[in-house]
C-alpha positions, 0 to 999 in steps of 0.5 A: 076097390075092384082088382084091376083088368086082366088087361090094359087098353094098349094091350088089348090094341095089340090084339088080332083084329082090335084096333080100337080106342077102348072108353070107360064108364064110371059105375060108383065103385067101378068101371066099364069099358066099352067101344064107341066107333063111328057115327050114324044110328046107334048100334048096341052090341051085347055079348054073352059069356065067355066072350066080350066085346073083341068078339064084335071085331069084324062087324065094328069094322064093317058097320063104323062107317055107317054106323055109331057101334058102342059095344060094352064089357060086362061086369066082371068080363073083358076090360071092365072092372071086377066088382062083386055082384050082390048076393042072389042077384041074377047076372042077367038083370044086374047087367042089363042095369049096368047097360041101361047106365051106361046107355043113359051116359050116352044119351045124356052126356055124348050125344047119342039118341033115346030112340032108334037104336039097334040091338044086336045079341048074343048068347047071355047078351040076348037076356040081358040086351032084351031086358034092357030093351024091355025096361026102356021101351020104344028106344030099340027099333032093331033086333039082330039075334045070333045064337042066343035065347030070350025065353024059358027052355023049350019042351024037350030042350036038354042042356049040353052035359059040360054045361050041366055039369057047372050047375053043380057047386063042386064041380063050378068050382073045379071049372073055376080054378081051371078056367074051363068054361071059355077052354070048353067054349072055344073047343066047340066051334065047328072051325079052328080059331088061329090061336092068336084069336083063341088067345085073344078070347082068353087073355081076360081071364088069364088069372082066377081073380078074373073068371068069378062071373063065368060059371055064374052064368052057366048056373043062372041058367033057367031049365024049369020053375024051381030055378030062380031065373025061370020067372024072369025068362017067362017075363023076358020072352013075353017081352019079345011081342014088342018085335014082332012088328019091327025089323028082326033079323035071326043069323045061326049057327046051326052046329050050335051045342047049346042053342040048338034047332029047338031054340032056334024054333022057338025064336021062330015062332015068337018072331015069324016075321023074322029074316031068317039067315042059317049056316049049316056048317057053324056053331056057337061062334056064328060071327066067327065061324061065318063072318064074312057072309054073315056080316054083309048080310047083317049090313044089307039087314041094316042099309034096307031097312034104314030105307024103310023098305 
C-alpha cells in the first residue's frame, strides 16, 4: 500500500488561493488527486517538477467561469499517492499514461468530451502532456506552452550547474535528503514569492518519503543520444508537427536559467505560427512572476479561438 499523501484535502484548502474541492481517481493500487472546476470546453493543465496543481490556482479561478478546468497532480507529487515507479521507466512516459487513464475516466464516467481539449503545459508538463496528446490524436485542439520543452536539447544548450549536479547519483541522494530540488527551483524566481506561497509549494515534499520523483525528473533530462530519454524526446519533437496548423500560445519568462533563449527559439522554429508573449522580468515560474498579464492574455487567446477568428 502507498504511504498516505502529505496533505489532506482540508489542509490543502487552507493554502493561499486554493479553495478547491479536490477529487481522486483510482489507478488500481494508487490514487491520483486532481481539480475539476467549472463548466464549458475542457482545459487540461499539466504541471512539471517540483510543482503540483497549486501552481494553476490563479488560472483555474480565472477560467472556470467559461471552461472546465482539469489540473491533476502527477503520481508521487502534490496530493497524489506516492506509488512506486517501474524500474528503468521514463517518468514522462509513465505520467503520460497516467494522464491518459485519468482523461479516459473523465470522458467515460464524468461527461467530458473526447475532443476539443485545450492543453496547457509547464516544465515537465510539456513532455508529459504532449506525449499524451500524441497518443490521443485529435483530442487536443489548442496548446498553451509556459516555459517548457518537448524536443531534444537544441545545439549549444547547457543545463544549469545545479541541475547537472543532480544527475550524479551521490549528489542526487544528498539533494533528495535535503529536499534541495524545490528549494533551489523556488530561489530562481526573479520576484520573491510570499512566504505563505513558498510554503504551499513545499508542503507536499516536507517528508523524505514524499520526494522520490523530484530528483528522478532531473536525472531523466535527455542531453544527448546516450541518455535513455533522448530518442523519446526526438519522437516527441517530431509529433509537434500536428500543432503547426492549430492555435498555439507561448507565454515565456525570459529570465529562466533552465529553459533559456535557445529553448524558446526551438519552439518558435517548430511552431512558427504560435502567438508569442514574452515577459522579460519573469523567470521559470512565469505564472507567478506575471500572473495578472499572462492570465489575461490566455483568457483572450481562448476567447478568440473559441470564436474561430
